[in-house]
N, C-alpha and C positions, 0 to 999 in steps of 0.2 A: 686154393679157392680166394677170392678176391675182397676182400670188404667192402662194401658200398661205405662213401664217406657220410651220408647221412647217418647208417647206424652205429659208424665210428663216433661218431659229434657226440650223437646219444650215448654210448656207453663212458664215454672219457667225460659227460657233462655229470651223467648219472655218479660215476666213480669220485666225480670231487664233492658230491651232496654229500654220499655216504663218509666221505670225514669230516667234513663241514658239520655232520650232525651230532659227533662226539664234543663237539666246545662247549654246549651248555652245561652237559654232565658234570664234566670235568672241571669249571668255573665254580660250578656251586658247588664241590666237593672239596675247593681251595681254603687254604685261610689267606695267602697270600691278598695284597690289595689289589685294587683293579690297575691300578698304574702298574706297580709289579707283574702283572702278569700279563698285562700288553706289551710290555718291554720287553721279556723273558722271552715271550711267542711270537715277538718279531723278529729277536735279534737271533733264535735260536734258527729261524726260517730262514733269514737273511745270509747266513753262514752258511747252511747248507742247499739251498739252492742257487745261490752265489758259487758257491765249490762246483756245483755241477754244471754251471753253464761255464765257466774258466776252465775247465777239463776238457769237456763230449762239447760245447757249443759256443766256442770262446769267436768263433767269426763270425759266424749271424749275428750274436750280442754286437758285437762290434759296429758291424752294417746297423744295426737297430738304433746306437745309439749317435750315428755321423745324420744317419738319414730320416730321425723322426725323432729330433729331442725334443719337439715341444709337447708331439704327442706322447711321449712319454714320464714327460713330466705331469703332464695332467694327470696320466692313468697314474700314475706313485702318488700322488696328493689325493686322489679320489680312492686308493686303495689304503694308503694312511688315515682317511678318514675313519674308512666302514670298519679299521681293525678296533680302532680306539671306540669309537661311540660302540661298536657289540659289547664289548665286556663290561664297560660301564653298565651298559644296559642291561645286561644279564646282571648284574650285583644289584640291580634295583628291583629287579621285579619278576615273574617264573618265565621259565624256559619257553613255555607253549605262549606266554604276552609277546617276547621277544622275535618268536618266529611266524607268529599272525598278523605282526604289524609289518614285519621285511617281507612278507609275502606279497604286499604292494609292487615292490620289485619290479617283476613281470611288467604290470602294466605302467609303471612310468618308464621303463626299458623301452615296451613298443611306441607307448606314443612319441619319446624322443628318436626312437628309431626313424619314427615313419615322419615324421617333421622334418630330423634335420638331414636323415639319409637318404629319404625318399624309399626306403628299403619296405616292401610289401607285406602286408600279414595279412595268412591267408583266413576265412571265415570259419574254419574249423580249429585255429591258433587262439582267434576270439572268443571264440566259444568256449574251448577249452579254459580258458582264463577266466572269464565267468566263473566257471564251476568250480576249479580251483580256489577262487577269491570265494567262494561263498563258503565251501569245505572247509577251508580256514577256521572263517569267520564261527561257524558251529564248532570248531573245535576247542574255543574256551571262550563263550558268550558274554561271557565279563571282563574278556580281557584288557578293555579301555577303561575298567571304574576309576573312579577318585584316585585311591592308594597307588594305583600303577602309573598315575600318569605319566610322569618324569622318565622311567621308562618307557614307556611305548613312545613318547619324543623323540628318546636318544636312536630307538628302534626306527624309528622314520628316517631318522638323518643317515641310519646307516643303508636303509633301504636304498634313499637318495642315491647317496655317493655310489654305492654296487652297482644303482640302475645307470648312472652317470659313464663309468668304469665301463661296461658290457659294452654301453654306445659308442666311446671313444675309440675301445679296440678294435671295433669292427670299421672306424674310418681309415684305420691301413692295414688292410688282412694280408697284405707283399709284404709285412714286417713282422718278423720274430717278436713279439711283444713280451716273451717273457721275462725280459729283465727288469718290466716293471714292478713284477712279484720281489723282485728284490728291494728296488729305490722305494717300493709303498714300505718294505720293511725297516729298512732303516729310518727311513724318514720319522714312522710312529715312537721305532727307538727311540731318537734323538728326541723324540716331545716329550717322552714321558721319562726317559732319564733322571730329570734332576726330581720330577714326582715321586718317581720309586726309589730313590737311593734314600736310607744306605741300606735296602734291600732285606729286610726283617724277616722273610719268608722262612720255614722250616725247612732245612737240610732234605728232609726225606720227601719233600715236594718238588724236589728239584728234576727228578723225571719226567714227572708230569707235565709241567712248566716244559718241558723239549720235544713230550710228544706232544704238544699245544704248538710247538714251535714248526716241528718237523714233518708229523705227518698230518693231523688237523687240519692247520690251515697251508705250508708249503706246499704238500700232496696233491691238498684240494685246490689249491689254487691253480699248478703245474698243470693239471688234469682239465681245468675247465677250463683255462688260457689257450689250451690245444684244440680243445672242444671248440671252444668259439669258430676256430677257425673253418669249421664243417656244418654250420648253426645258424639261422639269422639271432639277433640280440632275445626276439619275442621268444624263440623254439628253446633257446638255452635257457633261460629265466624260467620257463615253464617248469624242464626237464628239472634245475634246480630246486624246486619245491618238493623233492625227496626230500631233503632237509628238514622240510618245514612238519613232514611227518614222522618223520624216525627221529627227529631232535627230542621230541617230547617224550616218546616212548621208550628211550634210553634210560630218560631220568624217571620214567613208573616204574620202567624192570626194577634198575637201581636204587633208587630213594624212596620209591614210594609214592611219588607225586602223581598220584591217579587222577585222570583225565574223567570226566564227565560222560555220561551216555553221549551226548550230543559232539564232544571230542572225538569221538572213536567213530561217530558218523560220519563228521566231517575228514577226518583221515581218511576213510575209506572214499568218499565221495574225492579228494587229490589224487587218493590212485586210481581210481576208476578215471577221470579226467587225464590224469599223463598217458596213462597204456593206451585209452583209445583216440586221443592228438597221436602218439609216436606211429600208432597202424597206420592213422591215417594219413598221417604227414608223410610215413613212408611209402604207400601207395601211389600217392601222388608224385613225388618225388621219380619214383620208379617208370612212371606212367609217362610222365615230361621226359626223362631222358630215352625211354624207348620210342618216344615219338621224333625225336632229332634224326636218329637216320631214315625211317620212314621219309621224313620232308626230304631230306637229301636225296632220296632217289628219284623225286616225283623232275 
């Protein structure tokens, strides 16, 4: 049984979003400073994903480094920026606040992809984006209050970095961009090393720092990067909004950061927008694929 590329892309990006969704919860429970978390998370991720590429995908990684060095460098810079400002934002404000602001990434990515890549955005995707953004707005209606302004600004920077990276990756769909994940990790680790030294975090937190690097960040980015080959930037970023719903949910369950009724309603709206859009897009893609053989017979 052959898996349709669109369905595969949705599954991969959704898997990446699930991994990412645990970041806020783990960060909020650690005593380590933001700089130390960024360093260890980036370092663990770079070592694990780099080893995977060196052992199983060495040829494609070397090809990418030779044929798209500029694009890879730009992607690495975008990723390193998002790695740093995300952790800083979570340390400054609530997890829900961070995820609400970073939910602007789909619209940023869609607009940039439309202008730079001339990538079409279907009507259903635009409608789903509007519904999803309205939903995450309801999740924390006071998320942009004065006391959370610094965290919100950092979250906006994270969204801009991530949206830019999605569009950058789409410029070279012919090249395996997985090495950019390692590059971003190395850059962010190098930037934060002087600020994290001399690593005062308790020893018992090291496994959780490793979890952030290997699973939450590393595996999440690997799944998302592969999935982006099969989905337009707007679609991929929309599916990734699952993180916005799941992230506050884990915090609510684990440390009793209870969302409001508006937050619960907003999460339901986001999930509904995702499901409806995935179903509509799947039908449109299937119909378009089925029309090609009929046209060829004319």
